[in-house]
DOKOL-509455 format. One record per residue (C-alpha): residue number from 1; residue in three letters; x, y, z. Coordinates in Angstrom, 3 decimals, always signed. Example, Ala and Ser with C-alpha at 12.3 -4.5 7.8 and 13.67 -1.06 7.14 Angstrom:
BEGIN
+-----+-----+----------+----------+----------+
!   i !  aa !     east !    north !       up !
+-----+-----+----------+----------+----------+
!   1 ! ALA !  +12.300 !   -4.500 !   +7.800 !
!   2 ! SER !  +13.670 !   -1.060 !   +7.140 !
+-----+-----+----------+----------+----------+
//
This chain:
BEGIN
+-----+-----+----------+----------+----------+
!   i !  aa !     east !    north !       up !
+-----+-----+----------+----------+----------+
!   1 ! MET !  -42.204 !  +12.601 ! -118.125 !
!   2 ! PHE !  -38.745 !  +18.165 ! -115.721 !
!   3 ! ALA !  -38.988 !  +18.133 ! -115.099 !
!   4 ! LEU !  -39.270 !  +20.420 ! -112.984 !
!   5 ! ARG !  -36.905 !  +22.219 ! -110.926 !
!   6 ! TRP !  -36.249 !  +25.472 ! -108.979 !
!   7 ! ILE !  -34.510 !  +28.174 ! -110.952 !
!   8 ! THR !  -30.737 !  +28.023 ! -111.078 !
!   9 ! VAL !  -28.833 !  +30.593 ! -109.022 !
!  10 ! THR !  -25.296 !  +29.338 ! -109.596 !
!  11 ! GLY !  -22.852 !  +32.228 ! -109.608 !
!  12 ! LEU !  -24.993 !  +34.365 ! -107.303 !
!  13 ! SER !  -25.102 !  +34.286 ! -103.539 !
!  14 ! LEU !  -28.419 !  +33.062 ! -102.197 !
!  15 ! PHE !  -28.844 !  +36.411 ! -100.473 !
!  16 ! ALA !  -28.348 !  +38.346 ! -103.689 !
!  17 ! PHE !  -30.780 !  +36.039 ! -105.434 !
!  18 ! LEU !  -33.443 !  +36.574 ! -102.784 !
!  19 ! VAL !  -32.990 !  +40.344 ! -102.790 !
!  20 ! SER !  -33.239 !  +40.378 ! -106.579 !
!  21 ! PHE !  -36.718 !  +38.949 ! -106.136 !
!  22 ! ASP !  -38.052 !  +41.020 ! -103.250 !
!  23 ! PRO !  -36.688 !  +42.454 ! -100.008 !
!  24 ! ALA !  -39.532 !  +40.759 !  -98.164 !
!  25 ! PHE !  -38.478 !  +37.374 !  -99.565 !
!  26 ! ALA !  -42.022 !  +36.629 ! -100.731 !
!  27 ! PHE !  -42.452 !  +33.998 ! -103.423 !
!  28 ! LEU !  -44.957 !  +32.598 ! -105.851 !
!  29 ! ALA !  -44.810 !  +29.002 ! -107.035 !
!  30 ! TYR !  -45.774 !  +28.137 ! -110.592 !
!  31 ! VAL !  -47.002 !  +24.584 ! -111.199 !
!  32 ! SER !  -47.374 !  +23.203 ! -114.735 !
!  33 ! ASN !  -50.485 !  +21.047 ! -115.157 !
!  34 ! GLU !  -49.843 !  +18.606 ! -117.989 !
!  35 ! LYS !  -53.434 !  +17.577 ! -118.645 !
!  36 ! GLY !  -55.031 !  +20.792 ! -117.436 !
!  37 ! ASN !  -53.118 !  +22.906 ! -120.000 !
!  38 ! SER !  -52.497 !  +25.471 ! -117.318 !
!  39 ! ILE !  -50.132 !  +26.843 ! -114.682 !
!  40 ! SER !  -51.386 !  +27.035 ! -111.101 !
!  41 ! VAL !  -50.045 !  +30.022 ! -109.141 !
!  42 ! ILE !  -49.416 !  +29.379 ! -105.441 !
!  43 ! ASP !  -48.875 !  +32.127 ! -102.871 !
!  44 ! THR !  -46.332 !  +30.645 ! -100.445 !
!  45 ! ASP !  -47.382 !  +33.026 !  -97.665 !
!  46 ! LYS !  -50.958 !  +31.791 !  -97.821 !
!  47 ! MET !  -49.955 !  +28.303 !  -99.017 !
!  48 ! GLU !  -52.876 !  +28.241 ! -101.432 !
!  49 ! THR !  -53.555 !  +28.483 ! -105.159 !
!  50 ! VAL !  -54.425 !  +32.088 ! -106.018 !
!  51 ! ASP !  -54.588 !  +32.082 ! -109.828 !
!  52 ! THR !  -54.536 !  +29.918 ! -112.950 !
!  53 ! ILE !  -52.731 !  +30.764 ! -116.198 !
!  54 ! LYS !  -53.978 !  +29.073 ! -119.355 !
!  55 ! THR !  -51.243 !  +27.596 ! -121.554 !
!  56 ! GLY !  -50.824 !  +25.691 ! -124.787 !
!  57 ! GLN !  -51.112 !  +21.936 ! -125.051 !
!  58 ! ARG !  -49.377 !  +19.639 ! -122.550 !
!  59 ! PRO !  -47.216 !  +21.925 ! -120.376 !
!  60 ! ARG !  -44.432 !  +20.102 ! -118.540 !
!  61 ! GLY !  -40.957 !  +21.556 ! -117.973 !
!  62 ! ILE !  -41.141 !  +24.945 ! -116.252 !
!  63 ! GLU !  -38.652 !  +27.561 ! -115.035 !
!  64 ! VAL !  -38.526 !  +31.236 ! -114.135 !
!  65 ! THR !  -35.792 !  +33.418 ! -115.598 !
!  66 ! HIS !  -33.012 !  +34.432 ! -113.221 !
!  67 ! ASP !  -34.276 !  +38.020 ! -113.082 !
!  68 ! GLY !  -37.739 !  +36.755 ! -112.119 !
!  69 ! LYS !  -39.460 !  +38.496 ! -115.035 !
!  70 ! LEU !  -40.587 !  +35.593 ! -117.215 !
!  71 ! ILE !  -41.985 !  +32.096 ! -116.840 !
!  72 ! PHE !  -40.803 !  +29.556 ! -119.417 !
!  73 ! VAL !  -42.968 !  +26.469 ! -119.915 !
!  74 ! ALA !  -42.557 !  +23.658 ! -122.452 !
!  75 ! VAL !  -45.845 !  +22.990 ! -124.241 !
!  76 ! GLY !  -44.913 !  +19.716 ! -125.887 !
!  77 ! ASP !  -47.905 !  +19.190 ! -128.140 !
!  78 ! ASP !  -47.467 !  +22.702 ! -129.562 !
!  79 ! ASP !  -43.717 !  +22.228 ! -130.189 !
!  80 ! LYS !  -42.638 !  +25.418 ! -128.432 !
!  81 ! ILE !  -41.589 !  +27.093 ! -125.209 !
!  82 ! GLN !  -44.308 !  +29.479 ! -124.151 !
!  83 ! THR !  -43.374 !  +32.510 ! -122.031 !
!  84 ! PHE !  -45.433 !  +34.546 ! -119.560 !
!  85 ! ASP !  -44.819 !  +37.834 ! -117.786 !
!  86 ! THR !  -44.659 !  +37.203 ! -114.020 !
!  87 ! LYS !  -46.194 !  +40.608 ! -113.235 !
!  88 ! THR !  -49.180 !  +40.506 ! -115.585 !
!  89 ! ARG !  -49.309 !  +36.701 ! -116.021 !
!  90 ! GLU !  -50.031 !  +37.320 ! -119.692 !
!  91 ! ASP !  -48.517 !  +35.571 ! -122.707 !
!  92 ! ALA !  -45.137 !  +37.118 ! -123.580 !
!  93 ! GLY !  -44.407 !  +35.224 ! -126.794 !
!  94 ! ASP !  -42.841 !  +31.919 ! -127.769 !
!  95 ! LEU !  -39.382 !  +30.419 ! -128.123 !
!  96 ! PRO !  -38.578 !  +27.986 ! -130.978 !
!  97 ! SER !  -37.919 !  +24.820 ! -129.011 !
!  98 ! GLY !  -37.806 !  +22.095 ! -131.617 !
!  99 ! ALA !  -40.197 !  +19.133 ! -131.672 !
! 100 ! ASP !  -41.908 !  +17.882 ! -128.489 !
! 101 ! PRO !  -40.009 !  +19.851 ! -125.817 !
! 102 ! GLU !  -40.249 !  +18.327 ! -122.365 !
! 103 ! GLN !  -37.474 !  +19.266 ! -119.977 !
! 104 ! PHE !  -35.113 !  +22.211 ! -120.321 !
! 105 ! ILE !  -32.499 !  +24.100 ! -118.325 !
! 106 ! LEU !  -31.289 !  +27.694 ! -118.281 !
! 107 ! ASP !  -27.531 !  +28.100 ! -118.117 !
! 108 ! PRO !  -26.177 !  +30.030 ! -115.077 !
! 109 ! SER !  -25.877 !  +33.243 ! -117.091 !
! 110 ! GLY !  -29.469 !  +32.992 ! -118.321 !
! 111 ! LYS !  -28.287 !  +33.544 ! -121.897 !
! 112 ! PHE !  -28.981 !  +30.059 ! -123.208 !
! 113 ! LEU !  -31.834 !  +27.620 ! -122.840 !
! 114 ! TYR !  -31.127 !  +23.937 ! -123.496 !
! 115 ! VAL !  -34.192 !  +21.900 ! -124.472 !
! 116 ! ALA !  -34.674 !  +18.125 ! -124.712 !
! 117 ! ASN !  -36.684 !  +17.216 ! -127.830 !
! 118 ! GLU !  -38.079 !  +13.798 ! -126.990 !
! 119 ! ASN !  -39.363 !  +12.760 ! -130.418 !
! 120 ! ASP !  -36.342 !  +13.946 ! -132.424 !
! 121 ! SER !  -33.494 !  +12.691 ! -130.186 !
! 122 ! MET !  -32.109 !  +16.214 ! -130.135 !
! 123 ! VAL !  -31.126 !  +18.975 ! -127.758 !
! 124 ! THR !  -32.064 !  +22.428 ! -129.049 !
! 125 ! ILE !  -30.019 !  +25.457 ! -127.947 !
! 126 ! ILE !  -31.909 !  +28.756 ! -127.711 !
! 127 ! ASP !  -30.475 !  +32.256 ! -127.390 !
! 128 ! THR !  -32.920 !  +33.739 ! -124.872 !
! 129 ! ALA !  -32.194 !  +37.390 ! -125.733 !
! 130 ! LYS !  -32.609 !  +36.920 ! -129.480 !
! 131 ! ARG !  -35.347 !  +34.310 ! -128.994 !
! 132 ! THR !  -33.857 !  +32.145 ! -131.710 !
! 133 ! ALA !  -32.599 !  +28.573 ! -131.927 !
! 134 ! ILE !  -28.858 !  +28.683 ! -132.567 !
! 135 ! GLY !  -28.065 !  +24.985 ! -132.799 !
! 136 ! GLN !  -28.980 !  +21.374 ! -132.111 !
! 137 ! VAL !  -27.082 !  +18.404 ! -130.718 !
! 138 ! SER !  -27.950 !  +14.828 ! -131.629 !
! 139 ! VAL !  -28.313 !  +12.571 ! -128.572 !
! 140 ! GLY !  -29.848 !   +9.204 ! -127.664 !
! 141 ! THR !  -33.445 !   +8.096 ! -128.038 !
! 142 ! GLU !  -36.057 !   +9.929 ! -125.946 !
! 143 ! PRO !  -33.926 !  +12.653 ! -124.359 !
! 144 ! GLU !  -35.365 !  +13.864 ! -121.083 !
! 145 ! GLY !  -33.264 !  +15.122 ! -118.186 !
! 146 ! MET !  -31.239 !  +18.317 ! -118.663 !
! 147 ! ALA !  -28.581 !  +19.813 ! -116.378 !
! 148 ! VAL !  -25.734 !  +22.276 ! -116.736 !
! 149 ! SER !  -22.636 !  +22.440 ! -114.540 !
! 150 ! PRO !  -22.205 !  +25.469 ! -112.244 !
! 151 ! ASP !  -19.282 !  +26.707 ! -114.374 !
! 152 ! SER !  -21.364 !  +26.335 ! -117.571 !
! 153 ! LYS !  -18.692 !  +24.119 ! -119.145 !
! 154 ! MET !  -20.661 !  +20.875 ! -119.216 !
! 155 ! LEU !  -24.181 !  +20.210 ! -120.417 !
! 156 ! ILE !  -25.952 !  +16.981 ! -119.465 !
! 157 ! CYS !  -28.764 !  +15.194 ! -121.267 !
! 158 ! THR !  -30.231 !  +11.828 ! -120.286 !
! 159 ! SER !  -31.846 !   +9.582 ! -122.889 !
! 160 ! GLU !  -34.551 !   +7.257 ! -121.597 !
! 161 ! THR !  -34.548 !   +4.484 ! -124.189 !
! 162 ! THR !  -30.761 !   +4.246 ! -124.530 !
! 163 ! SER !  -30.326 !   +4.541 ! -120.725 !
! 164 ! MET !  -27.417 !   +6.939 ! -121.119 !
! 165 ! VAL !  -26.084 !  +10.170 ! -119.714 !
! 166 ! HIS !  -24.654 !  +12.333 ! -122.501 !
! 167 ! PHE !  -21.881 !  +14.810 ! -121.654 !
! 168 ! ILE !  -22.037 !  +17.759 ! -124.067 !
! 169 ! ASP !  -19.536 !  +20.563 ! -124.535 !
! 170 ! PRO !  -21.706 !  +23.703 ! -124.899 !
! 171 ! ALA !  -18.905 !  +25.562 ! -126.694 !
! 172 ! THR !  -18.485 !  +23.027 ! -129.502 !
! 173 ! ARG !  -22.032 !  +21.639 ! -129.241 !
! 174 ! GLU !  -20.705 !  +18.102 ! -129.420 !
! 175 ! VAL !  -21.205 !  +15.025 ! -127.273 !
! 176 ! VAL !  -17.830 !  +14.338 ! -125.663 !
! 177 ! ASP !  -18.745 !  +11.268 ! -123.606 !
! 178 ! ASN !  -21.557 !   +8.847 ! -122.765 !
! 179 ! LEU !  -22.242 !   +6.892 ! -119.600 !
! 180 ! LEU !  -24.579 !   +3.919 ! -119.240 !
! 181 ! VAL !  -26.835 !   +4.136 ! -116.176 !
! 182 ! GLY !  -29.949 !   +2.352 ! -114.911 !
! 183 ! SER !  -32.987 !   +1.837 ! -117.118 !
! 184 ! ARG !  -34.918 !   +4.945 ! -118.194 !
! 185 ! PRO !  -32.966 !   +7.876 ! -116.723 !
! 186 ! ARG !  -35.390 !  +10.725 ! -116.102 !
! 187 ! PHE !  -33.657 !  +13.608 ! -114.359 !
! 188 ! ALA !  -30.198 !  +15.015 ! -113.684 !
! 189 ! GLU !  -28.904 !  +17.611 ! -111.238 !
! 190 ! PHE !  -25.464 !  +18.889 ! -110.249 !
! 191 ! LYS !  -24.530 !  +19.774 ! -106.706 !
! 192 ! SER !  -24.068 !  +23.532 ! -106.445 !
! 193 ! ASP !  -20.275 !  +23.132 ! -106.133 !
! 194 ! GLY !  -20.164 !  +20.889 ! -109.208 !
! 195 ! SER !  -18.629 !  +17.989 ! -107.263 !
! 196 ! GLU !  -21.332 !  +15.461 ! -108.099 !
! 197 ! LEU !  -23.972 !  +14.795 ! -110.723 !
! 198 ! TRP !  -27.078 !  +12.893 ! -109.591 !
! 199 ! VAL !  -29.203 !  +11.000 ! -112.130 !
! 200 ! THR !  -32.426 !   +9.091 ! -111.431 !
! 201 ! SER !  -33.402 !   +5.948 ! -113.336 !
! 202 ! GLU !  -37.150 !   +5.392 ! -113.255 !
! 203 ! ILE !  -37.405 !   +1.740 ! -114.308 !
! 204 ! GLY !  -34.032 !   +0.905 ! -112.760 !
! 205 ! GLY !  -35.373 !   +2.185 ! -109.452 !
! 206 ! SER !  -32.062 !   +3.835 ! -108.630 !
! 207 ! LEU !  -30.049 !   +7.017 ! -108.246 !
! 208 ! ALA !  -26.576 !   +7.234 ! -109.815 !
! 209 ! ILE !  -24.013 !   +9.431 ! -108.057 !
! 210 ! ILE !  -21.556 !  +10.457 ! -110.781 !
! 211 ! ASP !  -18.126 !  +12.093 ! -110.600 !
! 212 ! PRO !  -18.307 !  +14.792 ! -113.315 !
! 213 ! THR !  -14.513 !  +14.856 ! -113.669 !
! 214 ! THR !  -14.002 !  +11.147 ! -114.340 !
! 215 ! ARG !  -17.530 !  +10.739 ! -115.747 !
! 216 ! LYS !  -17.866 !   +7.507 ! -113.788 !
! 217 ! ILE !  -20.491 !   +6.290 ! -111.326 !
! 218 ! LYS !  -19.248 !   +6.646 ! -107.742 !
! 219 ! LYS !  -22.243 !   +4.974 ! -106.148 !
! 220 ! THR !  -25.673 !   +3.637 ! -107.018 !
! 221 ! VAL !  -28.401 !   +4.322 ! -104.465 !
! 222 ! THR !  -31.437 !   +2.036 ! -104.352 !
! 223 ! PHE !  -34.698 !   +2.486 ! -102.477 !
! 224 ! GLU !  -36.814 !   +0.128 ! -100.372 !
! 225 ! VAL !  -40.157 !   +1.214 !  -98.977 !
! 226 ! PRO !  -41.751 !   -1.282 !  -96.553 !
! 227 ! GLY !  -44.963 !   -2.704 !  -97.975 !
! 228 ! LEU !  -44.284 !   -1.625 ! -101.556 !
! 229 ! ARG !  -43.156 !   -3.753 ! -104.470 !
! 230 ! SER !  -39.889 !   -2.673 ! -106.076 !
! 231 ! GLU !  -41.568 !   -1.943 ! -109.411 !
! 232 ! SER !  -43.692 !   +0.725 ! -107.687 !
! 233 ! ILE !  -40.580 !   +2.666 ! -106.715 !
! 234 ! GLN !  -39.749 !   +4.837 ! -109.728 !
! 235 ! PRO !  -37.319 !   +7.712 ! -109.033 !
! 236 ! VAL !  -37.882 !  +10.827 ! -111.113 !
! 237 ! GLY !  -37.255 !  +14.357 ! -109.773 !
! 238 ! ILE !  -34.217 !  +15.480 ! -107.742 !
! 239 ! ASN !  -33.700 !  +18.488 ! -105.477 !
! 240 ! ILE !  -30.367 !  +18.992 ! -103.688 !
! 241 ! THR !  -29.892 !  +21.675 ! -101.033 !
! 242 ! LYS !  -27.370 !  +24.403 ! -101.843 !
! 243 ! ASP !  -24.995 !  +23.183 !  -99.129 !
! 244 ! GLY !  -25.054 !  +19.702 ! -100.665 !
! 245 ! LYS !  -26.025 !  +18.042 !  -97.385 !
! 246 ! LEU !  -29.440 !  +16.713 !  -98.381 !
! 247 ! GLY !  -31.101 !  +15.432 ! -101.527 !
! 248 ! PHE !  -34.819 !  +14.828 ! -102.016 !
! 249 ! ILE !  -35.767 !  +12.189 ! -104.603 !
! 250 ! ASP !  -39.326 !  +11.929 ! -105.946 !
! 251 ! LEU !  -40.316 !   +8.270 ! -106.201 !
! 252 ! GLY !  -43.305 !   +8.446 ! -108.572 !
! 253 ! PRO !  -46.056 !   +5.891 ! -107.886 !
! 254 ! ALA !  -44.436 !   +4.989 ! -104.558 !
! 255 ! ASN !  -46.039 !   +8.243 ! -103.348 !
! 256 ! ARG !  -42.906 !   +9.013 ! -101.374 !
! 257 ! VAL !  -40.040 !  +11.475 ! -101.403 !
! 258 ! ALA !  -36.776 !   +9.872 ! -100.284 !
! 259 ! VAL !  -34.410 !  +11.994 !  -98.188 !
! 260 ! VAL !  -30.783 !  +11.150 !  -99.055 !
! 261 ! ASP !  -27.673 !  +12.190 !  -97.130 !
! 262 ! GLY !  -25.657 !  +14.312 !  -99.550 !
! 263 ! VAL !  -22.314 !  +13.160 !  -98.141 !
! 264 ! THR !  -22.747 !   +9.457 !  -97.328 !
! 265 ! HIS !  -25.584 !   +8.956 !  -99.856 !
! 266 ! ALA !  -27.502 !   +6.900 !  -97.304 !
! 267 ! VAL !  -31.298 !   +7.005 !  -97.482 !
! 268 ! LEU !  -32.395 !   +8.738 !  -94.277 !
! 269 ! LYS !  -36.174 !   +8.503 !  -94.519 !
! 270 ! TYR !  -39.204 !   +8.385 !  -96.775 !
! 271 ! LEU !  -41.852 !  +11.102 !  -96.699 !
! 272 ! LEU !  -45.426 !  +10.185 !  -97.652 !
! 273 ! VAL !  -46.791 !  +12.688 ! -100.187 !
! 274 ! GLY !  -49.598 !  +12.696 ! -102.770 !
! 275 ! GLN !  -50.126 !  +10.197 ! -105.564 !
! 276 ! ARG !  -47.423 !   +9.781 ! -108.222 !
! 277 ! VAL !  -44.984 !  +12.485 ! -107.241 !
! 278 ! TRP !  -43.115 !  +13.879 ! -110.263 !
! 279 ! HIS !  -40.925 !  +16.911 ! -109.653 !
! 280 ! GLY !  -40.365 !  +19.603 ! -107.076 !
! 281 ! ALA !  -38.623 !  +22.863 ! -106.247 !
! 282 ! PHE !  -37.319 !  +24.583 ! -103.142 !
! 283 ! THR !  -38.503 !  +28.002 ! -102.141 !
! 284 ! PRO !  -35.451 !  +30.197 ! -102.848 !
! 285 ! ASP !  -34.753 !  +30.440 !  -99.094 !
! 286 ! GLU !  -34.895 !  +26.602 !  -98.961 !
! 287 ! LYS !  -37.361 !  +26.651 !  -96.084 !
! 288 ! TYR !  -39.844 !  +24.554 !  -98.026 !
! 289 ! LEU !  -39.828 !  +22.031 ! -100.852 !
! 290 ! LEU !  -42.959 !  +21.831 ! -102.991 !
! 291 ! VAL !  -43.517 !  +18.624 ! -104.983 !
! 292 ! ALA !  -46.121 !  +18.022 ! -107.693 !
! 293 ! ASN !  -48.309 !  +14.919 ! -107.372 !
! 294 ! GLY !  -49.633 !  +13.966 ! -110.797 !
! 295 ! VAL !  -52.502 !  +11.664 ! -109.915 !
! 296 ! SER !  -53.895 !  +13.373 ! -106.813 !
! 297 ! ASN !  -53.728 !  +16.803 ! -108.506 !
! 298 ! ASP !  -52.054 !  +18.481 ! -105.580 !
! 299 ! VAL !  -48.745 !  +19.814 ! -104.322 !
! 300 ! SER !  -47.205 !  +18.570 ! -101.078 !
! 301 ! VAL !  -45.325 !  +21.119 !  -98.975 !
! 302 ! ILE !  -42.277 !  +19.736 !  -97.163 !
! 303 ! ASP !  -40.604 !  +21.552 !  -94.271 !
! 304 ! VAL !  -36.955 !  +21.040 !  -95.252 !
! 305 ! ALA !  -35.386 !  +21.454 !  -91.798 !
! 306 ! ALA !  -37.949 !  +19.212 !  -90.118 !
! 307 ! GLN !  -38.047 !  +16.805 !  -93.085 !
! 308 ! LYS !  -41.802 !  +16.657 !  -92.674 !
! 309 ! VAL !  -44.830 !  +17.126 !  -94.954 !
! 310 ! ILE !  -46.895 !  +19.970 !  -93.526 !
! 311 ! LYS !  -49.573 !  +20.727 !  -96.114 !
! 312 ! SER !  -51.291 !  +19.702 !  -99.346 !
! 313 ! ILE !  -52.383 !  +22.334 ! -101.890 !
! 314 ! GLN !  -54.878 !  +21.566 ! -104.642 !
! 315 ! VAL !  -53.786 !  +22.585 ! -108.147 !
! 316 ! GLY !  -54.757 !  +21.731 ! -111.744 !
! 317 ! GLU !  -55.026 !  +18.399 ! -113.527 !
! 318 ! LEU !  -51.885 !  +16.243 ! -113.682 !
! 319 ! PRO !  -49.374 !  +18.641 ! -112.100 !
! 320 ! TRP !  -45.873 !  +18.033 ! -113.434 !
! 321 ! GLY !  -43.278 !  +20.652 ! -112.514 !
! 322 ! VAL !  -42.679 !  +23.514 ! -110.085 !
! 323 ! ALA !  -40.736 !  +26.780 ! -110.357 !
! 324 ! PHE !  -40.482 !  +29.885 ! -108.178 !
! 325 ! GLY !  -40.651 !  +33.584 ! -108.927 !
! 326 ! PRO !  -41.090 !  +36.901 ! -107.115 !
! 327 ! LYS !  -44.357 !  +37.882 ! -105.502 !
+-----+-----+----------+----------+----------+
//
């Protein structure tokens, strides 16, 4: 079922974010391997896997804290968020996630972690400093996608079985609105200016472009890949450039990443990647997009400016999500 996404830098300039990592702008990618019970570490200078971190059972959602010091990974079969020190790559303790955590999102301040608990139809809220769960919000069946608005005032959860987007007020911890979208919504992401919310629907084969103010669908984007049946096109992960001009949509067993115009929402092209592409993340300088291919056990490297796949990197078994941290 991440998700995976690059770490949120809302509220910071991209330059400040990069400098906070390293003046040389050198990055490591962390790839969660769902069946391998591990995290593959990729050196983006060498574009190769340089280490493997053993995790608990069934790691999926993965992020790096905004200060670059910790890796958070959801180990669903162990019912917790496991943390690792990015310097030593050693276990740094657990966070109480609730049952079967899958996707999660750090708020822009880094103070709160919002976790989708698939089996319990709940969102768990974690205070990252205190490492305690401070509340839960009841949502639809099989919650999955998590997103938070750039101003931190709106939390989003998608529920797969009920095919809904839930709008949650983080202050009151209450659902304030629901929106029906295509079948089996898997992922949600805001544009960096908060003007749009994008939500993929896996079985619906579509991408909903939502106005966060009206909480209505502005446009539904569909995908057609020559030679493929429609049921093979299953949108999952989303990555939108910081300027909002391009979106990259991972199409699952279609083995393609769709490039979508961020303004007109037209599909510009399809990029052939590995087998069953799940989720991806930009390098913090947005030069490259790395996407995890679950069946071929590799990561495809996309040159963002050229909109071209330039390399494949072997990782662990059933790679699921990608996150970036300092080298």
